[in-house]
C-alpha positions as CSV (number, residue, x, y, z in Angstrom):
1,X,142.9,9.7,5.9
2,X,140.9,11.9,8.8
3,X,141.3,14.8,10.0
4,X,141.9,14.6,13.1
5,X,145.1,15.4,12.9
6,X,148.1,14.6,15.1
7,X,152.0,15.5,14.2
8,X,153.6,12.5,16.7
9,X,151.1,10.1,14.6
10,X,151.8,11.3,11.3
11,X,155.5,11.5,11.3
12,X,155.5,8.2,13.2
13,X,153.9,6.5,10.1
14,X,156.0,8.7,7.6
15,X,158.7,7.5,9.0
16,X,157.5,3.8,9.1
17,X,157.3,4.4,5.7
18,X,160.9,5.7,5.3
19,X,162.2,2.5,7.2
20,X,160.2,0.4,5.4
21,X,161.6,1.1,1.7
22,X,164.9,1.4,2.8
23,X,165.4,-1.9,4.1
24,X,163.4,-3.2,1.1
25,X,166.2,-2.0,-1.0
26,X,168.1,-3.0,1.3
27,X,170.7,-0.5,2.6
28,X,171.9,0.9,5.8
29,X,171.7,4.3,7.2
30,X,175.2,5.0,6.6
31,X,175.0,3.7,2.8
32,X,171.7,6.5,2.6
33,X,173.5,9.0,4.1
34,X,176.1,9.0,1.5
35,X,174.4,8.3,-1.4
36,X,171.8,11.3,-0.4
37,X,173.5,13.7,1.3
38,X,172.2,13.7,4.3
39,X,172.8,13.1,7.8
40,X,172.9,9.8,9.0
41,X,171.7,11.0,12.9
42,X,169.5,13.3,10.6
43,X,168.0,10.3,8.6
44,X,168.0,8.3,12.2
45,X,165.0,11.0,13.3
46,X,163.2,11.3,10.3
47,X,162.5,7.5,10.3
48,X,161.9,7.8,14.2
49,X,159.5,10.9,13.6
50,X,160.9,12.3,16.8
51,X,161.0,15.3,14.6
52,X,159.7,17.5,11.9
53,X,160.5,15.2,8.4
54,X,160.7,18.2,5.8
55,X,159.1,16.8,2.1
56,X,162.6,17.9,0.4
57,X,164.4,15.1,1.9
58,X,162.1,12.7,2.4
59,X,161.6,12.9,-1.8
60,X,165.5,12.2,-1.8
61,X,165.2,9.5,0.4
62,X,162.4,7.7,-1.4
63,X,164.2,8.6,-4.7
64,X,167.6,6.9,-4.1
65,X,165.5,4.3,-2.2
66,X,163.5,3.4,-5.8
67,X,159.8,4.6,-5.2
68,X,158.0,5.3,-7.5
69,X,156.7,8.7,-7.9
70,X,153.1,8.2,-6.8
71,X,154.4,6.9,-3.7
72,X,156.9,10.0,-3.5
73,X,153.9,12.8,-4.3
74,X,151.6,10.6,-1.5
75,X,154.2,10.6,1.4
76,X,155.4,14.6,0.4
77,X,152.3,15.5,0.3
78,X,151.5,14.1,4.1
79,X,154.5,15.9,5.5
80,X,152.9,19.1,5.0
81,X,150.2,18.4,7.4
82,X,152.5,17.5,10.1
83,X,152.2,20.9,12.0
84,X,148.4,20.9,13.2
85,X,147.5,20.8,16.7
86,X,148.2,17.1,18.8
87,X,144.0,17.0,19.7
88,X,144.4,14.4,23.0
89,X,147.1,17.3,24.5
90,X,144.8,18.4,27.0
91,X,145.1,14.5,27.9
92,X,148.5,14.0,27.8
93,X,149.3,13.6,31.7
94,X,146.5,10.9,32.2
95,X,147.8,9.3,29.3
96,X,151.0,6.9,28.7
97,X,153.3,7.3,26.5
98,X,152.5,4.1,24.8
99,X,149.0,4.7,24.2
100,X,149.1,7.9,23.0
101,X,151.0,6.9,19.6
102,X,148.4,4.6,19.3
103,X,145.5,7.3,19.5
104,X,147.2,9.1,17.5
105,X,147.5,7.3,14.9
106,X,143.7,5.6,15.4
107,X,142.9,9.6,15.0
108,X,144.4,9.0,11.5
109,X,142.8,5.7,10.1
110,X,140.6,5.5,7.6
111,X,139.7,1.6,8.7
112,X,140.0,-0.5,11.6
113,X,139.3,-4.0,12.4
114,X,139.2,-4.4,16.6
115,X,138.8,-8.0,18.5
116,X,138.4,-8.1,21.9
117,X,137.8,-11.0,24.0
118,X,136.6,-9.9,27.4
119,X,136.1,-6.5,27.5
120,X,133.7,-3.8,24.6
121,X,136.3,-2.4,22.7
122,X,137.3,1.4,23.9
123,X,135.4,3.1,20.9
124,X,132.4,1.2,21.5
125,X,132.2,2.2,25.8
126,X,129.7,4.5,27.6
127,X,131.3,6.6,29.9
128,X,129.8,4.4,32.8
129,X,131.0,1.0,31.4
130,X,134.2,3.4,30.9
131,X,134.7,5.1,34.2
132,X,133.8,1.3,35.9
133,X,136.6,-0.9,34.1
134,X,139.2,1.6,34.3
135,X,138.7,1.5,38.1
136,X,138.6,-1.9,38.1
137,X,142.0,-2.3,36.5
138,X,143.9,-0.3,39.0
139,X,146.3,0.9,35.7
140,X,145.1,4.5,36.5
141,X,145.3,6.8,39.2
142,X,142.2,7.4,41.0
143,X,142.9,10.7,41.0
144,X,143.3,10.0,37.2
145,X,140.5,8.6,36.8
146,X,137.4,10.8,35.8
147,X,139.8,12.9,33.1
148,X,140.8,9.3,31.4
149,X,137.1,8.8,30.9
150,X,136.4,12.5,29.7
151,X,139.5,11.1,27.2
152,X,137.8,7.6,26.4
153,X,134.6,9.4,25.7
154,X,136.8,12.4,23.4
155,X,138.2,8.8,21.5
156,X,135.0,7.6,21.1
157,X,133.8,10.7,18.9
158,X,136.3,9.2,16.0
159,X,133.2,7.2,15.1
160,X,130.8,10.1,15.0
161,X,133.4,13.0,13.2
162,X,132.6,14.6,9.5
163,X,134.8,11.9,8.1
164,X,133.9,8.7,11.2
165,X,136.0,5.8,11.6
166,X,134.7,2.5,9.2
167,X,135.1,0.2,12.5
168,X,134.9,-4.1,12.6
169,X,134.6,-5.1,15.7
170,X,134.8,-8.6,16.9
171,X,134.1,-9.4,20.0
172,X,134.0,-12.7,22.3
173,X,130.8,-13.4,23.9
174,X,132.6,-12.9,27.0
175,X,132.7,-9.2,26.8
176,X,128.9,-9.3,26.9
177,X,128.3,-11.1,29.7
178,X,131.2,-8.9,32.0
179,X,130.0,-7.5,35.3
180,X,130.4,-4.2,35.1
181,X,129.7,-2.0,37.8
182,X,126.3,-3.3,37.7
183,X,123.1,-4.6,36.1
184,X,122.1,-0.9,35.0
185,X,125.7,-0.1,33.7
186,X,125.8,-3.8,31.7
187,X,122.3,-3.1,30.1
188,X,123.1,0.5,28.7
189,X,126.6,-0.7,27.3
190,X,124.4,-3.7,25.8
191,X,122.0,-0.9,24.5
192,X,124.6,1.5,23.5
193,X,127.1,-1.3,21.6
194,X,123.4,-2.7,19.4
195,X,123.0,1.1,18.8
196,X,126.2,1.9,17.6
197,X,126.6,-1.6,15.5
198,X,122.7,0.3,13.8
199,X,125.3,2.5,12.2
200,X,126.4,2.3,8.4
201,X,130.3,2.6,8.8
202,X,130.1,0.2,12.2
203,X,130.2,-3.4,12.2
204,X,129.7,-5.5,15.3
205,X,130.0,-9.2,15.4
206,X,129.9,-11.4,18.4
207,X,132.2,-14.5,18.8
208,X,131.0,-17.2,20.9
209,X,132.8,-20.5,22.5
210,X,130.5,-23.1,20.3
211,X,131.5,-21.3,17.5
212,X,134.9,-23.1,17.7
213,X,138.0,-22.8,18.1
214,X,139.8,-19.6,15.7
215,X,143.5,-18.2,14.7
216,X,143.0,-15.2,17.2
217,X,143.1,-18.0,20.2
218,X,146.7,-17.2,20.8
219,X,146.9,-13.9,20.3
220,X,144.7,-11.6,22.0
221,X,143.4,-8.4,21.7
222,X,144.8,-6.9,18.5
223,X,144.0,-3.8,15.8
224,X,144.8,-3.7,12.6
225,X,144.8,0.3,11.1
226,X,144.2,1.2,7.6
227,X,145.1,4.4,5.9
228,X,144.5,6.0,2.5
229,X,147.8,7.3,1.6
230,X,150.1,4.6,3.9
231,X,150.3,1.1,4.1
232,X,148.1,-0.7,7.6
233,X,149.8,-1.4,10.7
234,X,148.4,-4.2,13.5
235,X,149.0,-3.2,16.8
236,X,148.3,-5.8,19.8
237,X,148.7,-3.8,23.8
238,X,151.2,-5.7,26.3
239,X,150.9,-5.4,30.1
240,X,152.2,-2.5,30.3
241,X,152.9,-1.3,26.3
242,X,152.4,-2.2,22.7
243,X,153.6,-3.9,20.3
244,X,153.6,-2.3,16.6
245,X,153.6,-4.4,13.5
246,X,155.3,-2.6,10.6
247,X,156.2,-5.3,8.3
248,X,154.2,-6.1,5.8
249,X,154.2,-10.0,5.8
250,X,153.5,-9.7,10.1
251,X,150.4,-6.8,8.8
252,X,149.7,-10.0,6.4
253,X,149.7,-12.2,9.4
254,X,147.1,-10.2,11.4
255,X,144.7,-9.5,8.5
256,X,144.8,-13.3,7.6
257,X,143.2,-14.0,11.7
258,X,140.8,-10.9,11.5
259,X,139.3,-12.7,8.2
260,X,139.1,-15.9,10.1
261,X,136.9,-14.2,13.0
262,X,134.4,-12.8,10.7
263,X,133.8,-16.1,9.3
264,X,133.7,-17.6,12.9
265,X,132.0,-15.2,14.4
266,X,128.0,-14.7,14.5
267,X,126.8,-12.6,11.3
268,X,125.9,-8.9,12.1
269,X,122.5,-9.6,11.9
270,X,122.5,-12.4,14.7
271,X,125.4,-10.9,16.4
272,X,122.9,-7.6,17.5
273,X,120.3,-10.1,17.5
274,X,122.3,-11.5,20.7
275,X,123.5,-8.3,22.2
276,X,120.0,-7.0,22.5
277,X,118.9,-10.3,24.3
278,X,121.1,-10.0,26.8
279,X,120.2,-6.3,27.1
280,X,117.0,-7.1,28.0
281,X,117.7,-10.0,29.9
282,X,120.5,-8.3,32.6
């Protein structure tokens, strides 16, 4: 798991795992409280990640739910790391609450699959492109735009950390052609995208209309995050919020969509060639 720790996101992940194991039994919070001797309100807070979860309590809950010893050791070891500093704290007042959880999870992930149909994914954006996009959408106050862009750039360093995120992005061709602030900004963004796509831990594929229909047509933007010590989750954005998919069957559906996109899109090599061709023509 990445060294870019975020205690709130880590607690959220641990809580999601505890909730999954309880529901798999299945057992209500009241029943679990009676079995473990841990109060129902505290169990609820453990599952939401509202407060720090303690290793002894985590172990007791997992044993009661029938988890094996490797699982218990895996999650209790994570709990010992949940007192780290939140890396995005300097930008807390310009980042929406619903997005803080996502960037915290992204910072903890080992791998991510991202699908974007209309814009370049945030981790792959240049500063100028990010600024123009931020101002153009109107979701960020003008006086907060510069700080929000600096947050985006700090987030993008996740790709150049000592333990970088392994990223696989499938991007709609429309995103490459979107006019953002002018030809120079677009040209620089495309060249930056092609350069990042050449990194060993970054894969970029472009999907074009002529590549035919694909499984993400009815879904839109989504992300699947993979972790070393917890099960993967899927994430999709709404207009003013986000939805996290934790149920294994739901995550499996998004993983199948990701596999379909990989098959339908141009190969990584052909995608890089297309990106550079469009950059030269911009």
